[in-house]
C-alpha positions as CSV (number, residue, x, y, z in Angstrom):
1,X,131.2,105.8,53.5
2,X,130.2,104.4,50.2
3,X,132.3,101.8,48.3
4,X,131.1,103.3,45.0
5,X,134.3,105.3,44.3
6,X,136.6,102.4,45.0
7,X,134.5,100.0,42.8
8,X,134.6,102.5,40.0
9,X,138.3,103.1,40.4
10,X,138.9,99.3,40.3
11,X,136.8,99.1,37.1
12,X,138.9,101.8,35.5
13,X,142.2,100.1,36.5
14,X,141.0,96.7,35.2
15,X,139.8,98.3,31.9
16,X,143.1,100.2,31.5
17,X,145.1,97.0,32.2
18,X,143.0,95.3,29.6
19,X,143.6,98.0,27.0
20,X,147.3,97.7,27.8
21,X,147.3,94.2,26.4
22,X,146.8,95.7,23.0
23,X,149.3,98.6,23.4
24,X,152.2,96.6,25.0
25,X,151.4,92.9,24.6
26,X,155.0,92.0,25.4
27,X,154.4,93.1,29.0
28,X,151.9,90.3,29.5
29,X,153.6,87.6,27.5
30,X,155.2,85.7,30.4
31,X,152.1,85.7,32.5
32,X,149.9,84.7,29.6
33,X,152.4,82.0,28.5
34,X,152.0,80.2,31.9
35,X,148.2,79.7,31.2
36,X,148.4,79.5,27.4
37,X,151.8,78.2,26.1
38,X,150.4,77.8,22.6
39,X,149.1,80.8,20.7
40,X,150.2,83.1,23.5
41,X,149.9,86.3,21.5
42,X,146.3,85.5,20.5
43,X,145.4,84.7,24.1
44,X,147.1,88.0,25.3
45,X,144.6,89.9,23.0
46,X,141.7,87.8,24.1
47,X,142.6,88.3,27.8
48,X,142.9,92.1,27.2
49,X,139.5,92.2,25.6
50,X,137.9,90.3,28.5
51,X,139.6,92.5,31.1
52,X,138.5,95.6,29.3
53,X,134.9,94.5,29.2
54,X,134.9,93.4,32.8
55,X,136.5,96.7,33.9
56,X,134.0,98.8,32.0
57,X,131.1,96.7,33.4
58,X,132.4,97.3,36.9
59,X,132.2,101.1,36.4
60,X,128.5,101.0,35.6
61,X,126.2,100.1,38.5
62,X,123.7,98.4,36.2
63,X,126.2,95.9,35.0
64,X,128.3,95.5,38.2
65,X,126.8,92.2,39.3
66,X,127.4,90.7,35.8
67,X,130.9,92.1,35.9
68,X,131.6,90.4,39.3
69,X,130.3,87.1,38.0
70,X,132.5,87.5,34.9
71,X,135.5,88.4,37.0
72,X,135.0,85.2,39.1
73,X,134.6,83.1,35.9
74,X,137.6,84.7,34.3
75,X,139.8,84.1,37.4
76,X,138.7,80.4,37.4
77,X,139.3,80.1,33.7
78,X,142.9,81.5,34.1
79,X,143.5,79.4,37.2
80,X,142.4,76.1,35.5
81,X,144.6,76.8,32.5
82,X,147.7,77.6,34.6
83,X,147.2,74.4,36.6
84,X,146.6,72.4,33.4
85,X,149.8,73.7,31.8
86,X,152.2,73.1,34.6
């Protein structure tokens, strides 16, 4: 069984979550504030853009490796900022 459908579905979910940052930014405020206590709204939109791009890149097989690298880097970036702002 191929993992292709699951990877594409994951990409769509990540992209929709990213777009949701623009539609309902208040839903992400508390999570974003823990990593970015200053300029939280700006970072909510930045995070939404990053997640949208990563999600779309996961859907396309040609950009999937780059998307996975981006996802790892994004996770590290968020983790470092949460730890730094404790």
